[in-house]
C-alpha positions in Angstrom: 81.7 88.7 87.5 81.5 87.0 91.0 84.9 86.3 92.8 86.5 86.0 96.2 89.8 87.9 96.8 92.2 87.4 99.7 94.1 90.7 100.0 97.7 90.6 101.3 99.4 93.3 103.3 102.4 95.1 101.8 105.5 93.7 103.2 107.0 96.9 104.3 103.8 97.9 106.3 102.8 94.7 108.2 99.6 94.9 110.3 99.7 94.6 114.0 96.3 93.1 114.9 94.4 92.9 111.5 95.0 89.3 110.3 93.4 89.6 106.9 91.0 91.3 104.6 88.9 89.2 102.3 86.6 90.7 99.6 83.4 89.0 98.0 82.8 91.0 94.7 80.4 90.9 92.0 81.8 93.2 89.6 80.0 94.3 86.4 78.9 97.0 84.2 76.1 98.4 86.1 75.2 97.7 89.8 78.0 95.9 91.4 78.3 94.7 95.1 81.6 94.3 97.0 81.9 93.1 100.7 85.1 93.8 102.5 85.6 91.7 105.6 88.4 92.1 108.0 89.9 89.2 110.1 91.4 89.7 113.6 90.9 93.0 115.4 89.1 95.4 113.8 91.0 98.7 112.6 90.2 102.1 113.9 87.0 103.2 112.0 86.2 106.7 111.1 83.1 108.3 112.8 79.9 107.7 111.0 79.1 110.8 108.6 76.8 111.6 106.0 77.2 109.6 102.7 78.8 112.2 100.6 81.8 112.6 98.3 85.0 113.1 100.4 88.6 113.6 99.4 91.5 111.8 101.2 89.8 109.1 102.5 92.7 106.8 102.2 94.5 108.6 104.9 92.5 106.3 107.3 90.6 102.9 107.2 89.3 102.9 103.6 88.2 100.2 101.1 89.0 100.7 97.4 88.3 99.7 94.0 90.5 100.6 90.8 89.2 99.7 87.4 91.3 99.9 84.3 89.6 99.3 80.8 92.0 97.2 78.6 93.8 98.9 75.7 94.2 102.3 77.3 96.0 104.1 80.0 93.1 105.6 81.9 91.6 104.1 84.9 89.1 104.8 87.7 89.4 104.9 91.6 86.6 104.3 94.0 87.1 104.9 97.9 84.6 103.7 100.2 85.0 104.4 104.0 83.1 102.8 106.8 81.8 106.3 107.7 79.7 106.0 104.6 81.8 108.7 102.8 83.0 107.9 99.4 85.0 109.2 96.4 85.5 108.4 92.7 88.1 109.7 90.3 89.1 109.4 86.8 92.8 109.3 85.7 94.1 109.7 82.2 97.3 107.8 83.0 99.4 106.7 85.8 98.5 109.2 88.5 97.9 111.9 85.8 94.8 113.9 84.8 92.9 113.4 88.2 89.4 114.7 88.3 86.1 113.7 89.8 84.1 110.7 88.2 80.6 111.4 88.0 78.8 108.6 90.0 75.6 108.3 91.9 76.3 107.9 95.6 77.0 104.2 96.5 75.3 102.6 99.2 77.9 101.7 102.0 76.5 99.5 104.7 78.8 99.2 107.9 79.2 95.5 108.9 80.3 94.0 112.2 83.6 93.0 110.4 84.0 95.5 107.4 81.5 97.1 105.0 79.3 96.1 102.1 79.2 98.6 99.1 76.6 98.7 96.3 77.9 100.9 93.4 76.7 101.5 89.8 79.7 101.0 87.4 77.5 101.5 84.4 79.0 104.6 83.3 82.4 102.9 82.6 83.7 101.9 79.1 82.8 98.5 77.7 85.2 95.8 77.2 87.6 93.8 79.3 88.5 95.5 82.7 91.7 95.0 84.8 90.8 95.5 88.4 92.6 96.1 91.7 90.7 95.6 94.9 92.5 97.3 98.0 92.3 98.5 101.4 93.9 100.7 103.9 93.6 99.8 107.5 94.6 102.2 110.3 94.9 100.3 113.7 94.2 101.8 117.2 98.0 102.3 117.7 98.2 104.4 114.5 99.8 101.8 112.3 98.6 101.6 108.8 98.9 98.6 106.5 98.1 98.6 102.8 96.3 95.7 101.4 95.8 94.3 97.8 95.5 91.3 95.6 99.1 92.1 94.2 101.6 94.7 95.1 104.1 96.2 92.7 107.7 96.4 93.8 108.7 99.4 95.8 106.5 101.4 98.3 102.8 100.8 98.5 101.1 102.2 95.4 97.7 100.9 94.5 97.9 103.1 91.2 100.8 101.0 89.8 100.0 98.7 86.7 101.2 95.7 88.7 98.3 96.1 91.2 95.7 95.5 88.4 95.7 91.7 88.4 92.1 90.8 88.4 90.6 90.5 84.8 86.7 91.1 84.5 85.6 89.9 80.8 83.3 91.9 78.6 79.8 91.8 78.7 
């Protein structure tokens, strides 16, 4: 399913110089492509690194995808860093049962204003998916902002059920 998503910052963590994050996505079972583009001043970017699985990428500028198959509590989290490092996790329920999700290394291509990611989502369950597309930006002055298509009430929490507002139909 192809879509354009304008992410909004969490109201408690407004950006200083980043003006917006836009995502063009073709999300499907199998090869999927997401292009995250930043408007305004680019955030602080992590140094280029080997394209390998790495934890805690969300502590710095990182672009993310969450996928929750309809009808269950479990969901998947994917982190893509401009450094080309990545992570993939599976959860049994809200922040419960976290473990690595098997995944062939995604291709992360740094762009002048963001990143383009090719990732294979073919190993995920069939059926309707509820998706959250998110980003964390860390600016040169250290300020962090948390971007999502929708934010649940309270502090930033991309795992919250209220974040999964994009529906990807079955098939």
